N, C-alpha and C positions, 0 to 999 in steps of 0.2 A: 504494500500500500504506500502511496506517495505521501510523504510528510507534508503538513500544511506549510504554506510559505511563511517566511519570517515577516515581521512587520515592515521591514525595509525592502521586501521584494514585491513586485506587482502581483496581483491576484489573478490576472488573466493569463491565458495560454493561447498558443497558436492553433491547437487542434481541438475539435469538438469531442464530446463524449461519444458521439456516433463513430467518429473515426478511431477513437481509442478502443472501443468495443470491437470494431471490425479488425483492427490490427491484432488485438488479443486473440480473437478467434482464428485469425490467419496463422498465428504462431501455435495455437493450441485448439484445433478444431473439435476436440472431444472434451473441452473444459466444461464444467458445470457453470450455470449462470452465477452461482454463488462465488465460484473461483474467479470468474470474470469481474464481478462486482468488487471483490477484494483487490484484484490487480489494478483496476481502473480507479478505484477509490470512490465509488458511488454505490447506491443501494441496489440490492438485487431486483427490486421492483423497477427501478430506472433501467437496469439492463434488460429486463423483460420488455419494456416499452420500446427500447432502442432496437432490440432484436426483431420485434414485430414490425417496426418501421423499415428496417433493412430487408425483411422478408417481403413486405408489401411493395417495396421498390424493385424487387427482383434481384437484389444484390446478394442476398443470403438465402441459402436453401437448407432447411432443417431436415435431417434424416435420422430416423429412429434406428438404433443399433442395440438390440437387446433391450435393456431397461434404461439406456442413456440416449441422449441426443448427440449427434455430431453435426458439424456445420460445414457447408461447402460454399465458397465464395464464387460468384459469377463475375470474374475479374474483367470481362469485356464490357461490362455495363459502364456507360458514361457517368462522370461525376455530375451531381445534380445542379449546382449553381451555374448560371449562364456564363460567368467568367471562367469556369473550370470545365465546361462541358466538352471542350476539345480534347480533354484527357479522359482516360478510363480509370476504373478502380485499380487495375494492375499498375498503372503509373504511380498512384499513391502508395501502393504496397511496396513497389520497387524503391521509391524514395525513402520510405520510412523504415524498411526492413534491411537496408544495406548494412553490411558488416564492416565496411571500410571506414576508417577514421578520416574525418575531413582534413584536407591539406591546407596549410597556411596558417 
């Protein structure tokens, strides 16, 4: 879980909770929603709403495997905001999941 910002740090971040949930499920497609909530730092109920939003948008597909869910990302779907729509979900995942350290 991410620690709260110190009083001297800004409280905003560049990524939305939707993108954080998506990134978490791309790393751990069989994670429980409780595990996702703990990693993202939001409530399990909020994760449920976000997963439903992502499913409704056709970005996330829930598959039942035994007693658990696993999630598949439809990476070819375009990003939703008009300024970002020229990129797809895979471009976001590629950017955020890179293992290289930034140069400079």
